[in-house]
C-alpha positions, 0 to 999 in steps of 0.5 A, spaced: 766 089 692 770 093 687 777 095 688 781 101 685 787 105 686 787 112 689 790 117 685 794 120 690 801 119 690 803 122 697 808 118 701 810 114 695 817 113 692 817 113 684 823 111 679 823 114 671 827 111 666 828 116 660 832 114 654 836 120 651 834 118 644 830 123 641 830 127 647 826 133 645 821 128 646 823 125 652 824 131 655 817 133 654 815 126 657 819 126 663 816 134 665 809 131 663 811 125 668 814 130 674 809 135 673 803 129 674 807 126 680 808 133 684 801 134 682 799 128 686 802 129 692 809 126 691 815 130 693 821 131 690 825 127 694 821 122 692 823 122 685 829 119 682 830 119 674 835 115 670 837 117 663 839 112 658 843 112 651 836 109 648 830 105 648 834 098 648 837 100 655 831 102 658 830 094 661 837 093 664 836 099 668 829 099 670 830 092 672 836 094 676 831 099 679 825 095 680 830 090 684 833 095 689 826 095 692 827 103 694 821 105 689 813 103 689 812 104 682 816 106 676 816 110 669 818 108 663 819 114 657 821 113 650 820 114 643 821 110 637 820 112 631 819 108 625 825 108 620 827 105 613 829 098 616 826 093 621 830 096 627 824 100 630 820 093 630 824 089 634 827 094 639 819 096 640 817 089 641 823 086 645 823 092 650 816 092 651 816 085 653 822 086 657 818 092 661 813 087 662 818 081 664 821 086 669 814 088 672 811 081 673 817 079 676 819 084 680 812 085 682 813 093 681 807 097 678 810 100 671 808 106 668 808 105 660 810 111 656 814 109 651 811 112 644 812 107 638 810 112 633 811 113 625 812 120 624 816 126 629 809 130 628 805 124 632 811 124 637 810 131 638 803 130 638 804 125 644 809 129 648 804 135 650 801 136 643 794 135 641 793 129 644 797 130 651 802 128 654 803 120 654 808 122 660 803 125 665 799 118 663 804 113 665 805 117 671 797 117 673 797 110 671 803 108 675 800 111 682 793 108 680 796 101 680 801 102 686 795 104 690 791 098 687 797 093 689 796 096 695 789 095 697 790 088 694 796 085 698 794 083 704 797 087 710 800 083 716 794 084 720 790 081 714 795 075 714 794 074 722 786 075 721 786 069 716 791 065 719 786 066 726 780 064 722 783 058 718 786 055 725 779 056 729 776 052 723 781 047 724 780 046 731 773 046 730 773 041 725 777 037 729 773 038 736 767 036 732 770 029 729 773 028 737 765 029 739 763 024 734 768 019 736 766 019 742 
């Protein structure tokens, strides 16, 4: 059986963490994210965005939001443009690793809209330009993952059914053993 998450966000809550650094790019990413969430049925009141100074501050804010357990999914938006120093590589790697850690530790799907590019032109092309809007793509991915995780996680009734099935099998084995012993 193949399981997939739907692309409908109705009834779900989403948090967004946006880096203010390179704001002309991240604002466009945010617009793409918000537009897609709304088009997917998410109400305005079910979306909360938090602006942070830069990419380095994203993981702590993301973790804080994830631990609140108020959001079905989160989206990260930022833009790192390679400069003349190695700072870009350190921030890109540590932030990406930290985002993954938050997602796995807190078990909250996270849409990844952190651009890591060489030039401003590349950033603009990925924030609504000729290569689309990675903020929109991050929103689509997080909606799909929220719905997939909901399909994969057993519900209380599934847990009850599994418990009853296991209890019945145990009882049957016990009864059969008892019959054999007599």
